[in-house]
C-alpha distance (Angstrom), angle and dihedral (degrees) to the residues before:
residue distance angle dihedral
X1 . . .
X2 3.83 . .
X3 3.79 91.3 .
X4 3.83 94.7 56.5
X5 3.91 97.6 99.2
X6 3.81 89.7 45.7
X7 3.82 92.6 47.7
X8 3.78 90.6 46.6
X9 3.78 91.1 51.2
X10 3.82 91.5 51.0
X11 3.83 91.6 50.7
X12 3.77 92.7 47.4
X13 3.83 91.1 47.9
X14 3.74 90.5 53.3
X15 3.78 94.2 45.5
X16 3.84 93.0 47.7
X17 3.81 94.7 35.0
X18 3.80 86.4 -125.2
X19 3.78 132.6 153.3
X20 3.81 114.8 -102.4
X21 3.77 107.4 -141.7
X22 3.80 124.4 -170.0
X23 3.81 111.7 -159.2
X24 3.79 133.6 -173.0
X25 3.77 142.2 151.1
X26 3.77 131.8 -135.3
X27 3.75 138.5 178.4
X28 3.78 131.3 -135.9
X29 3.80 129.3 -177.0
X30 3.75 139.8 -168.4
X31 3.82 88.3 -93.7
X32 3.81 100.8 100.0
X33 3.77 125.2 -116.2
X34 3.75 96.8 -119.9
X35 3.83 115.2 -136.3
X36 3.77 133.6 169.9
X37 3.78 112.3 -91.5
X38 3.82 142.6 166.6
X39 3.76 129.3 -98.0
X40 3.79 136.1 166.0
X41 3.77 112.5 -80.9
X42 3.80 112.0 -81.8
X43 3.81 93.1 14.1
X44 3.81 107.9 102.6
X45 3.80 110.1 -158.8
X46 3.78 113.9 -116.3
X47 3.81 123.9 -153.6
X48 3.81 114.5 -151.4
X49 3.74 116.0 -167.5
X50 3.83 136.0 163.2
X51 3.79 118.0 -82.7
X52 3.82 92.7 -145.6
X53 3.81 96.4 50.6
X54 3.78 127.8 -175.1
X55 3.78 129.6 -138.5
X56 3.77 131.6 -127.7
X57 3.81 123.8 -169.0
X58 3.75 127.3 -157.3
X59 3.83 131.3 -163.4
X60 3.81 115.5 -156.1
X61 3.76 129.9 -170.9
X62 3.82 119.6 -167.1
X63 3.90 109.0 -164.1
X64 3.80 129.9 -166.8
X65 3.75 125.5 -174.6
X66 3.78 114.7 -117.4
X67 3.81 92.9 -93.7
X68 3.84 93.2 49.4
X69 3.78 95.2 -105.5
X70 3.77 130.6 117.0
X71 3.81 103.0 33.6
X72 3.78 115.2 -157.5
X73 3.79 129.9 -167.2
X74 3.79 125.3 -153.0
X75 3.73 127.1 180.0
X76 3.80 141.7 172.0
X77 3.81 130.1 -170.2
X78 3.83 129.8 -155.1
X79 3.79 138.6 167.4
X80 3.76 115.2 -101.5
X81 3.80 121.8 10.3
X82 3.75 135.6 -43.6
X83 3.77 116.2 -101.7
X84 3.79 132.2 170.6
X85 3.82 96.3 -77.2
X86 3.74 94.2 48.6
X87 3.86 92.3 44.5
X88 3.79 89.3 52.4
X89 3.82 87.6 51.6
X90 3.81 90.2 52.1
X91 3.84 90.8 51.0
X92 3.85 90.9 49.6
X93 3.82 88.7 51.3
X94 3.81 88.9 48.2
X95 3.75 92.6 52.0
X96 3.80 91.5 63.3
X97 3.82 88.9 64.1
X98 3.80 93.6 53.4
X99 3.79 101.4 50.0
X100 3.84 109.4 -179.9
X101 3.79 92.6 -10.2
X102 3.77 128.6 116.4
X103 3.79 119.8 -117.2
X104 3.80 132.2 -162.8
X105 3.77 108.7 -159.9
X106 3.81 119.1 -156.4
X107 3.81 116.8 -166.6
X108 3.79 142.2 146.3
X109 3.82 130.4 -96.5
X110 3.82 97.9 -90.7
X111 3.83 107.9 158.1
X112 3.80 89.1 -116.2
X113 3.79 90.3 57.8
X114 3.79 93.7 58.4
X115 3.78 104.4 32.7
X116 3.85 119.7 126.1
X117 3.83 91.0 -107.6
X118 3.87 92.5 50.4
X119 3.86 92.0 47.1
X120 3.80 90.2 49.9
X121 3.76 91.3 49.1
X122 3.81 92.5 48.3
X123 3.81 90.0 49.4
X124 3.80 89.1 57.2
X125 3.81 91.7 49.8
X126 3.79 99.3 54.2
X127 3.78 93.3 114.8
X128 3.82 89.0 72.1
X129 3.84 109.3 7.2
X130 3.78 133.4 58.1
X131 3.77 117.1 -178.9
X132 3.82 123.8 -152.5
X133 3.72 127.4 -179.5
X134 3.75 123.0 -130.1
X135 3.81 114.9 -130.7
X136 3.83 116.2 -82.1
X137 3.79 119.5 -97.8
X138 3.82 92.1 14.8
X139 3.81 106.2 106.8
X140 3.84 88.6 150.1
X141 3.83 88.2 73.9
X142 3.82 91.8 64.8
X143 3.83 111.7 78.9
X144 3.83 89.8 -157.8
X145 3.84 87.5 74.1
X146 3.83 87.4 63.6
X147 3.78 90.6 51.4
X148 3.88 89.8 54.6
X149 3.79 90.7 48.4
X150 3.82 92.2 48.6
X151 3.83 94.2 50.0
X152 3.81 94.6 41.6
X153 3.77 89.3 50.6
X154 3.76 94.6 49.7
X155 3.84 121.0 22.4
X156 3.80 94.1 22.5
X157 3.80 98.1 38.6
X158 3.83 109.5 122.0
X159 3.83 88.7 -11.7
X160 3.83 110.5 160.1
X161 3.76 104.1 177.7
X162 3.79 115.9 179.3
X163 3.77 91.5 -137.9
X164 3.77 138.4 30.2
X165 3.78 89.9 -114.0
X166 3.81 92.5 65.1
X167 3.80 90.6 49.3
X168 3.78 90.2 49.7
X169 3.77 89.8 50.2
X170 3.84 92.1 52.6
X171 3.82 90.0 48.0
X172 3.80 93.0 50.6
X173 3.83 90.3 47.6
X174 3.82 90.4 53.5
X175 3.78 94.8 46.9
X176 3.83 90.7 45.3
X177 3.85 88.3 53.1
X178 3.79 90.2 53.3
X179 3.81 90.7 46.3
X180 3.89 91.4 53.3
X181 3.84 91.7 53.6
X182 3.84 109.3 62.1
X183 3.77 91.8 179.3
X184 3.83 87.8 68.1
X185 3.81 91.1 59.6
X186 3.81 89.7 55.5
X187 3.83 90.8 46.7
X188 3.78 90.3 52.7
X189 3.81 91.1 51.3
X190 3.81 89.6 48.1
X191 3.84 89.9 49.7
X192 3.80 88.7 55.0
X193 3.80 88.9 57.5
X194 3.82 94.1 -109.6
X195 3.75 126.6 130.6
X196 3.85 134.0 -177.1
């Protein structure tokens, strides 16, 4: 029952020969994601990070062609958090990559996704974009969550950058690594329990 919106999106994508795009946002900060690591015996590793830390947000879209082939990954970073206006900007940026192609967008119930301004924008974009909401309290259905976990567990693990710019650089390096390995996109979809 929880898979109904996702299954419906896949069927519509196949019928319309549209791209199926999973989208989500996440935040990272200068407080490191602590992971187990190695160190010489008797030398406990110490992570030093700023007390007044700053926050960076990232929006990620993982796209699959209607037949499940050709995965594509798009991302955008910004200081602070994503709100309706910045999410609309991300969708405008995304549209440039899907020129004259239909897109079915699957996302969560973030307030910025269902605000009046966002709903009005989506209504004006119906010629190319259909938005469907994933079930509430089911982040495991969105493969983008696995992307965040993968990058935070690798490039961002124990990262104590002195400035937000170094954190952004590590984040972009991790997302670029995922982008260069299409098999990872399929693995994240499989991990979410979805199949083509």
